[in-house]
BALOBA-1460 file (C-alpha; in Angstrom, 3 decimals):
// residues 261
<rec num="1" residu="m" x="-30.702" y="-7.429" z="29.980"/>
<rec num="2" residu="t" x="-34.405" y="-7.063" z="29.238"/>
<rec num="3" residu="r" x="-34.909" y="-4.228" z="31.713"/>
<rec num="4" residu="i" x="-31.868" y="-2.224" z="30.688"/>
<rec num="5" residu="c" x="-33.059" y="-2.472" z="27.083"/>
<rec num="6" residu="t" x="-36.437" y="-1.221" z="28.286"/>
<rec num="7" residu="s" x="-34.679" y="1.670" z="30.061"/>
<rec num="8" residu="l" x="-32.763" y="2.666" z="26.973"/>
<rec num="9" residu="l" x="-35.865" y="2.381" z="24.803"/>
<rec num="10" residu="l" x="-37.755" y="4.567" z="27.254"/>
<rec num="11" residu="g" x="-34.988" y="7.155" z="27.140"/>
<rec num="12" residu="a" x="-34.943" y="7.028" z="23.352"/>
<rec num="13" residu="g" x="-38.726" y="7.378" z="23.331"/>
<rec num="14" residu="l" x="-38.541" y="10.502" z="25.446"/>
<rec num="15" residu="l" x="-35.951" y="12.028" z="23.154"/>
<rec num="16" residu="a" x="-37.929" y="11.076" z="20.046"/>
<rec num="17" residu="a" x="-41.000" y="12.745" z="21.536"/>
<rec num="18" residu="v" x="-39.218" y="16.061" z="22.062"/>
<rec num="19" residu="p" x="-39.863" y="17.479" z="18.555"/>
<rec num="20" residu="a" x="-43.538" y="16.609" z="18.854"/>
<rec num="21" residu="m" x="-43.716" y="18.464" z="22.177"/>
<rec num="22" residu="a" x="-42.124" y="21.652" z="20.822"/>
<rec num="23" residu="g" x="-43.688" y="25.065" z="21.074"/>
<rec num="24" residu="d" x="-46.083" y="25.701" z="23.916"/>
<rec num="25" residu="v" x="-45.944" y="22.151" z="25.326"/>
<rec num="26" residu="l" x="-42.245" y="21.546" z="25.998"/>
<rec num="27" residu="l" x="-40.726" y="24.360" z="28.062"/>
<rec num="28" residu="w" x="-37.170" y="22.988" z="28.280"/>
<rec num="29" residu="q" x="-35.210" y="19.753" z="28.241"/>
<rec num="30" residu="t" x="-31.623" y="18.641" z="28.883"/>
<rec num="31" residu="n" x="-29.637" y="15.426" z="28.478"/>
<rec num="32" residu="s" x="-26.265" y="14.442" z="29.868"/>
<rec num="33" residu="l" x="-23.664" y="11.698" z="30.197"/>
<rec num="34" residu="t" x="-21.672" y="11.342" z="33.433"/>
<rec num="35" residu="y" x="-18.583" y="9.263" z="34.250"/>
<rec num="36" residu="l" x="-17.842" y="8.416" z="37.899"/>
<rec num="37" residu="y" x="-14.927" y="6.625" z="39.562"/>
<rec num="38" residu="g" x="-14.963" y="5.850" z="43.278"/>
<rec num="39" residu="k" x="-13.588" y="3.557" z="45.981"/>
<rec num="40" residu="n" x="-14.765" y="2.131" z="49.320"/>
<rec num="41" residu="f" x="-18.347" y="1.301" z="48.321"/>
<rec num="42" residu="s" x="-20.383" y="-0.950" z="50.595"/>
<rec num="43" residu="v" x="-22.301" y="-4.186" z="49.821"/>
<rec num="44" residu="n" x="-21.059" y="-4.332" z="46.179"/>
<rec num="45" residu="p" x="-17.325" y="-4.491" z="45.239"/>
<rec num="46" residu="e" x="-15.513" y="-1.512" z="46.766"/>
<rec num="47" residu="i" x="-14.226" y="0.013" z="43.483"/>
<rec num="48" residu="q" x="-16.829" y="1.116" z="40.947"/>
<rec num="49" residu="q" x="-16.980" y="2.985" z="37.647"/>
<rec num="50" residu="t" x="-20.370" y="4.267" z="36.501"/>
<rec num="51" residu="v" x="-21.618" y="5.734" z="33.245"/>
<rec num="52" residu="t" x="-24.958" y="7.551" z="33.633"/>
<rec num="53" residu="f" x="-27.397" y="8.850" z="31.054"/>
<rec num="54" residu="e" x="-29.818" y="11.505" z="32.376"/>
<rec num="55" residu="h" x="-32.802" y="13.218" z="30.810"/>
<rec num="56" residu="a" x="-34.821" y="16.004" z="32.437"/>
<rec num="57" residu="d" x="-37.598" y="18.148" z="31.020"/>
<rec num="58" residu="k" x="-40.384" y="20.483" z="32.027"/>
<rec num="59" residu="w" x="-43.548" y="20.576" z="29.994"/>
<rec num="60" residu="k" x="-46.943" y="22.253" z="30.088"/>
<rec num="61" residu="y" x="-48.427" y="20.021" z="32.799"/>
<rec num="62" residu="g" x="-45.429" y="18.852" z="34.807"/>
<rec num="63" residu="d" x="-41.885" y="17.540" z="34.576"/>
<rec num="64" residu="n" x="-39.966" y="14.301" z="33.975"/>
<rec num="65" residu="f" x="-36.633" y="12.906" z="35.112"/>
<rec num="66" residu="l" x="-34.980" y="9.705" z="33.898"/>
<rec num="67" residu="f" x="-31.574" y="8.200" z="34.560"/>
<rec num="68" residu="v" x="-29.887" y="4.934" z="33.600"/>
<rec num="69" residu="d" x="-26.713" y="3.789" z="35.418"/>
<rec num="70" residu="k" x="-24.326" y="1.222" z="33.957"/>
<rec num="71" residu="i" x="-22.036" y="0.191" z="36.816"/>
<rec num="72" residu="f" x="-18.726" y="-1.652" z="36.415"/>
<rec num="73" residu="f" x="-16.997" y="-3.342" z="39.361"/>
<rec num="74" residu="n" x="-13.432" y="-2.737" z="38.104"/>
<rec num="75" residu="g" x="-12.693" y="-6.320" z="37.117"/>
<rec num="76" residu="k" x="-14.167" y="-7.923" z="40.240"/>
<rec num="77" residu="d" x="-17.419" y="-9.856" z="40.389"/>
<rec num="78" residu="d" x="-20.319" y="-9.015" z="42.657"/>
<rec num="79" residu="r" x="-21.643" y="-12.222" z="44.193"/>
<rec num="80" residu="n" x="-25.127" y="-11.580" z="42.798"/>
<rec num="81" residu="k" x="-24.567" y="-9.415" z="39.711"/>
<rec num="82" residu="g" x="-21.279" y="-10.434" z="38.097"/>
<rec num="83" residu="s" x="-18.747" y="-7.907" z="36.762"/>
<rec num="84" residu="n" x="-21.297" y="-5.163" z="36.040"/>
<rec num="85" residu="t" x="-24.904" y="-4.211" z="36.587"/>
<rec num="86" residu="y" x="-27.469" y="-1.529" z="35.793"/>
<rec num="87" residu="y" x="-30.046" y="0.561" z="37.619"/>
<rec num="88" residu="s" x="-32.614" y="3.107" z="36.445"/>
<rec num="89" residu="e" x="-35.371" y="5.397" z="37.667"/>
<rec num="90" residu="f" x="-38.147" y="7.207" z="35.831"/>
<rec num="91" residu="s" x="-39.805" y="10.048" z="37.796"/>
<rec num="92" residu="p" x="-42.724" y="11.910" z="36.186"/>
<rec num="93" residu="r" x="-44.668" y="14.580" z="38.092"/>
<rec num="94" residu="l" x="-47.991" y="16.196" z="37.200"/>
<rec num="95" residu="s" x="-48.737" y="19.775" z="38.307"/>
<rec num="96" residu="f" x="-52.197" y="20.304" z="39.816"/>
<rec num="97" residu="g" x="-51.765" y="24.050" z="39.360"/>
<rec num="98" residu="k" x="-51.040" y="23.712" z="35.643"/>
<rec num="99" residu="i" x="-53.761" y="21.104" z="35.012"/>
<rec num="100" residu="l" x="-56.419" y="23.105" z="36.890"/>
<rec num="101" residu="g" x="-55.211" y="26.451" z="35.552"/>
<rec num="102" residu="s" x="-55.027" y="27.768" z="39.129"/>
<rec num="103" residu="d" x="-52.375" y="29.395" z="41.283"/>
<rec num="104" residu="l" x="-51.848" y="26.930" z="44.149"/>
<rec num="105" residu="s" x="-48.924" y="28.815" z="45.698"/>
<rec num="106" residu="f" x="-48.942" y="29.645" z="49.392"/>
<rec num="107" residu="g" x="-46.095" y="30.521" z="51.743"/>
<rec num="108" residu="p" x="-42.884" y="28.906" z="50.412"/>
<rec num="109" residu="i" x="-44.857" y="26.490" z="48.184"/>
<rec num="110" residu="k" x="-44.916" y="27.451" z="44.495"/>
<rec num="111" residu="d" x="-46.868" y="24.443" z="43.173"/>
<rec num="112" residu="v" x="-48.452" y="21.142" z="44.257"/>
<rec num="113" residu="l" x="-47.880" y="18.032" z="42.155"/>
<rec num="114" residu="l" x="-48.544" y="14.311" z="41.917"/>
<rec num="115" residu="a" x="-45.089" y="12.700" z="42.123"/>
<rec num="116" residu="m" x="-44.332" y="9.181" z="40.869"/>
<rec num="117" residu="t" x="-41.188" y="7.080" z="40.480"/>
<rec num="118" residu="y" x="-40.511" y="3.647" z="38.995"/>
<rec num="119" residu="e" x="-37.229" y="2.065" z="40.159"/>
<rec num="120" residu="y" x="-35.822" y="-0.947" z="38.356"/>
<rec num="121" residu="g" x="-32.596" y="-2.777" z="37.765"/>
<rec num="122" residu="e" x="-30.900" y="-6.148" z="37.946"/>
<rec num="123" residu="g" x="-32.083" y="-8.514" z="40.635"/>
<rec num="124" residu="d" x="-34.539" y="-7.739" z="43.424"/>
<rec num="125" residu="t" x="-34.808" y="-3.949" z="42.952"/>
<rec num="126" residu="e" x="-38.201" y="-3.142" z="41.412"/>
<rec num="127" residu="s" x="-40.276" y="-0.525" z="43.269"/>
<rec num="128" residu="y" x="-43.234" y="1.778" z="42.609"/>
<rec num="129" residu="l" x="-43.599" y="5.122" z="44.390"/>
<rec num="130" residu="i" x="-46.437" y="7.659" z="44.410"/>
<rec num="131" residu="g" x="-47.400" y="10.654" z="46.558"/>
<rec num="132" residu="p" x="-47.642" y="14.453" z="46.820"/>
<rec num="133" residu="g" x="-44.863" y="16.687" z="45.537"/>
<rec num="134" residu="f" x="-44.084" y="20.357" z="46.098"/>
<rec num="135" residu="d" x="-42.002" y="22.983" z="44.296"/>
<rec num="136" residu="l" x="-40.556" y="25.316" z="46.927"/>
<rec num="137" residu="a" x="-39.269" y="28.881" z="46.732"/>
<rec num="138" residu="v" x="-36.021" y="28.748" z="48.738"/>
<rec num="139" residu="p" x="-33.890" y="31.928" z="48.484"/>
<rec num="140" residu="g" x="-30.693" y="31.477" z="46.481"/>
<rec num="141" residu="f" x="-31.525" y="28.038" z="45.095"/>
<rec num="142" residu="n" x="-32.025" y="27.364" z="41.379"/>
<rec num="143" residu="y" x="-34.741" y="24.920" z="42.429"/>
<rec num="144" residu="f" x="-35.842" y="23.023" z="45.508"/>
<rec num="145" residu="t" x="-38.421" y="20.220" z="45.322"/>
<rec num="146" residu="l" x="-39.874" y="18.039" z="48.062"/>
<rec num="147" residu="n" x="-41.698" y="14.781" z="47.309"/>
<rec num="148" residu="f" x="-43.448" y="12.435" z="49.745"/>
<rec num="149" residu="y" x="-43.838" y="8.913" z="48.384"/>
<rec num="150" residu="q" x="-45.524" y="5.736" z="49.503"/>
<rec num="151" residu="r" x="-43.234" y="2.904" z="48.384"/>
<rec num="152" residu="h" x="-44.253" y="-0.511" z="47.124"/>
<rec num="153" residu="t" x="-41.172" y="-2.750" z="46.974"/>
<rec num="154" residu="e" x="-41.503" y="-5.866" z="44.817"/>
<rec num="155" residu="g" x="-39.745" y="-9.202" z="45.220"/>
<rec num="156" residu="s" x="-38.552" y="-11.003" z="48.334"/>
<rec num="157" residu="r" x="-38.142" y="-7.899" z="50.536"/>
<rec num="158" residu="p" x="-41.609" y="-6.503" z="51.292"/>
<rec num="159" residu="g" x="-41.951" y="-2.777" z="51.893"/>
<rec num="160" residu="d" x="-45.641" y="-1.927" z="51.499"/>
<rec num="161" residu="r" x="-46.999" y="1.250" z="53.115"/>
<rec num="162" residu="v" x="-43.477" y="2.577" z="53.667"/>
<rec num="163" residu="w" x="-43.020" y="6.332" z="53.312"/>
<rec num="164" residu="q" x="-40.071" y="7.980" z="51.592"/>
<rec num="165" residu="i" x="-39.169" y="11.689" z="51.752"/>
<rec num="166" residu="t" x="-37.157" y="12.993" z="48.776"/>
<rec num="167" residu="p" x="-35.880" y="16.579" z="48.594"/>
<rec num="168" residu="a" x="-33.892" y="17.617" z="45.493"/>
<rec num="169" residu="f" x="-32.005" y="20.861" z="45.051"/>
<rec num="170" residu="s" x="-29.635" y="22.954" z="42.918"/>
<rec num="171" residu="y" x="-27.455" y="25.884" z="44.026"/>
<rec num="172" residu="t" x="-24.910" y="27.928" z="42.046"/>
<rec num="173" residu="i" x="-21.850" y="29.676" z="43.536"/>
<rec num="174" residu="p" x="-19.854" y="32.141" z="41.363"/>
<rec num="175" residu="a" x="-16.165" y="31.136" z="41.163"/>
<rec num="176" residu="g" x="-13.930" y="33.527" z="39.231"/>
<rec num="177" residu="k" x="-14.592" y="33.204" z="35.501"/>
<rec num="178" residu="s" x="-16.993" y="30.359" z="36.089"/>
<rec num="179" residu="d" x="-19.387" y="28.775" z="38.604"/>
<rec num="180" residu="v" x="-19.585" y="25.885" z="41.021"/>
<rec num="181" residu="l" x="-22.880" y="23.971" z="40.836"/>
<rec num="182" residu="i" x="-24.015" y="21.990" z="43.881"/>
<rec num="183" residu="d" x="-27.029" y="19.777" z="43.230"/>
<rec num="184" residu="g" x="-28.423" y="16.443" z="44.297"/>
<rec num="185" residu="y" x="-31.084" y="14.695" z="46.327"/>
<rec num="186" residu="m" x="-31.828" y="12.707" z="49.454"/>
<rec num="187" residu="d" x="-33.986" y="9.558" z="49.672"/>
<rec num="188" residu="w" x="-35.124" y="8.927" z="53.246"/>
<rec num="189" residu="v" x="-37.232" y="5.821" z="53.931"/>
<rec num="190" residu="v" x="-38.547" y="6.703" z="57.343"/>
<rec num="191" residu="d" x="-40.852" y="4.096" z="58.841"/>
<rec num="192" residu="n" x="-39.866" y="0.485" z="58.239"/>
<rec num="193" residu="d" x="-37.691" y="-0.680" z="61.122"/>
<rec num="194" residu="e" x="-39.097" y="-4.213" z="61.306"/>
<rec num="195" residu="t" x="-36.336" y="-6.742" z="61.848"/>
<rec num="196" residu="r" x="-37.834" y="-9.872" z="60.305"/>
<rec num="197" residu="r" x="-35.681" y="-11.491" z="57.601"/>
<rec num="198" residu="g" x="-36.296" y="-10.150" z="54.112"/>
<rec num="199" residu="t" x="-37.844" y="-6.798" z="55.067"/>
<rec num="200" residu="y" x="-36.891" y="-3.644" z="53.178"/>
<rec num="201" residu="h" x="-35.393" y="-1.687" z="56.090"/>
<rec num="202" residu="a" x="-35.569" y="2.060" z="56.744"/>
<rec num="203" residu="n" x="-32.587" y="3.798" z="55.126"/>
<rec num="204" residu="l" x="-31.200" y="7.203" z="54.140"/>
<rec num="205" residu="h" x="-29.267" y="8.034" z="50.956"/>
<rec num="206" residu="f" x="-27.775" y="11.531" z="50.536"/>
<rec num="207" residu="n" x="-26.229" y="12.016" z="47.078"/>
<rec num="208" residu="p" x="-24.982" y="15.534" z="46.154"/>
<rec num="209" residu="q" x="-22.646" y="16.516" z="43.312"/>
<rec num="210" residu="v" x="-20.168" y="19.417" z="43.497"/>
<rec num="211" residu="k" x="-19.204" y="20.466" z="39.946"/>
<rec num="212" residu="y" x="-17.021" y="23.187" z="38.426"/>
<rec num="213" residu="d" x="-18.306" y="24.584" z="35.118"/>
<rec num="214" residu="l" x="-15.168" y="23.885" z="33.089"/>
<rec num="215" residu="g" x="-16.902" y="24.658" z="29.798"/>
<rec num="216" residu="k" x="-17.657" y="28.198" z="30.932"/>
<rec num="217" residu="a" x="-14.103" y="28.708" z="32.224"/>
<rec num="218" residu="l" x="-12.663" y="27.604" z="28.844"/>
<rec num="219" residu="n" x="-15.178" y="29.696" z="26.842"/>
<rec num="220" residu="m" x="-16.730" y="26.508" z="25.436"/>
<rec num="221" residu="g" x="-20.191" y="27.432" z="26.651"/>
<rec num="222" residu="a" x="-21.792" y="27.556" z="30.091"/>
<rec num="223" residu="r" x="-23.476" y="24.483" z="31.602"/>
<rec num="224" residu="q" x="-21.999" y="22.133" z="28.986"/>
<rec num="225" residu="l" x="-18.992" y="20.445" z="30.662"/>
<rec num="226" residu="y" x="-18.415" y="19.918" z="34.379"/>
<rec num="227" residu="v" x="-15.707" y="18.317" z="36.529"/>
<rec num="228" residu="g" x="-15.923" y="17.638" z="40.245"/>
<rec num="229" residu="f" x="-17.081" y="14.915" z="42.591"/>
<rec num="230" residu="e" x="-20.182" y="13.068" z="43.716"/>
<rec num="231" residu="y" x="-20.622" y="12.129" z="47.378"/>
<rec num="232" residu="s" x="-22.704" y="9.146" z="48.449"/>
<rec num="233" residu="y" x="-23.718" y="8.714" z="52.071"/>
<rec num="234" residu="w" x="-26.023" y="5.715" z="52.461"/>
<rec num="235" residu="k" x="-27.144" y="4.371" z="55.822"/>
<rec num="236" residu="d" x="-28.458" y="0.794" z="55.563"/>
<rec num="237" residu="k" x="-27.775" y="0.673" z="51.809"/>
<rec num="238" residu="y" x="-30.465" y="-0.933" z="49.631"/>
<rec num="239" residu="g" x="-32.660" y="-1.179" z="52.728"/>
<rec num="240" residu="i" x="-30.372" y="-3.875" z="54.203"/>
<rec num="241" residu="q" x="-29.965" y="-3.364" z="57.935"/>
<rec num="242" residu="d" x="-26.340" y="-2.935" z="58.992"/>
<rec num="243" residu="n" x="-25.136" y="-5.935" z="61.008"/>
<rec num="244" residu="p" x="-21.877" y="-7.525" z="62.262"/>
<rec num="245" residu="n" x="-21.729" y="-9.778" z="59.186"/>
<rec num="246" residu="l" x="-22.304" y="-7.086" z="56.548"/>
<rec num="247" residu="d" x="-21.423" y="-3.388" z="56.658"/>
<rec num="248" residu="t" x="-24.208" y="-1.580" z="54.767"/>
<rec num="249" residu="n" x="-23.268" y="1.987" z="55.720"/>
<rec num="250" residu="e" x="-21.544" y="3.809" z="52.852"/>
<rec num="251" residu="s" x="-19.531" y="7.052" z="52.630"/>
<rec num="252" residu="v" x="-17.820" y="7.533" z="49.241"/>
<rec num="253" residu="a" x="-16.578" y="10.455" z="47.135"/>
<rec num="254" residu="s" x="-16.275" y="9.706" z="43.394"/>
<rec num="255" residu="f" x="-14.435" y="11.681" z="40.703"/>
<rec num="256" residu="l" x="-16.918" y="13.079" z="38.166"/>
<rec num="257" residu="v" x="-16.968" y="14.315" z="34.558"/>
<rec num="258" residu="k" x="-20.342" y="15.397" z="33.155"/>
<rec num="259" residu="a" x="-21.232" y="16.550" z="29.638"/>
<rec num="260" residu="h" x="-24.600" y="18.010" z="28.599"/>
<rec num="261" residu="f" x="-25.988" y="17.787" z="25.081"/>
């Protein structure tokens, strides 16, 4: 419980800092709560319900993203984590262009950044990531980012000097009175295929959301309330190599409700 308390305190700290960052420092910020229900998950119990808090902001010298998942296993116990668990990531980025006061754009690249992520949760899940990040100008997209990380995986599954490629994107499609928002990310750990016991194995996680702006359709306000689904494709989930004794390849669609505030 110590780490989830730390996650919540960190989220509260970010929100408390928002008034102090007003004006020229904070450019925008958003917070949301998401409920997910899905079946046929791998590794953990197959039915899961998740409540997620997310915070994102852009400020004078970069941007931040934080999420905290509270995951319930629908009355069944995971062999390592009991009836529920938690997981969180904090991902700050610093813009070299903004810090140096220079235009670093060239070709499709709008800005160059230092990207960092801290992953933590229950059990053997703590990791530190750092590397170059890029904001890209991709026609039609609300945003498209591309980060290259070197991972350091703590605990009993070593993963030093392992590279991860993480694109993230957002795309809006008009749909009658409202819009469909497609956004998400991919985490691709590309170069750790060692087979010795305990190694954090190469893996790929593609995790988009397809959401209908129900708030806009009901005249409650655009970008406030969404319904739709989240898709999770995860090859060698958690960096555990798929084997005859344990299926670690996942393909799941979960029902989604998301509210921004």
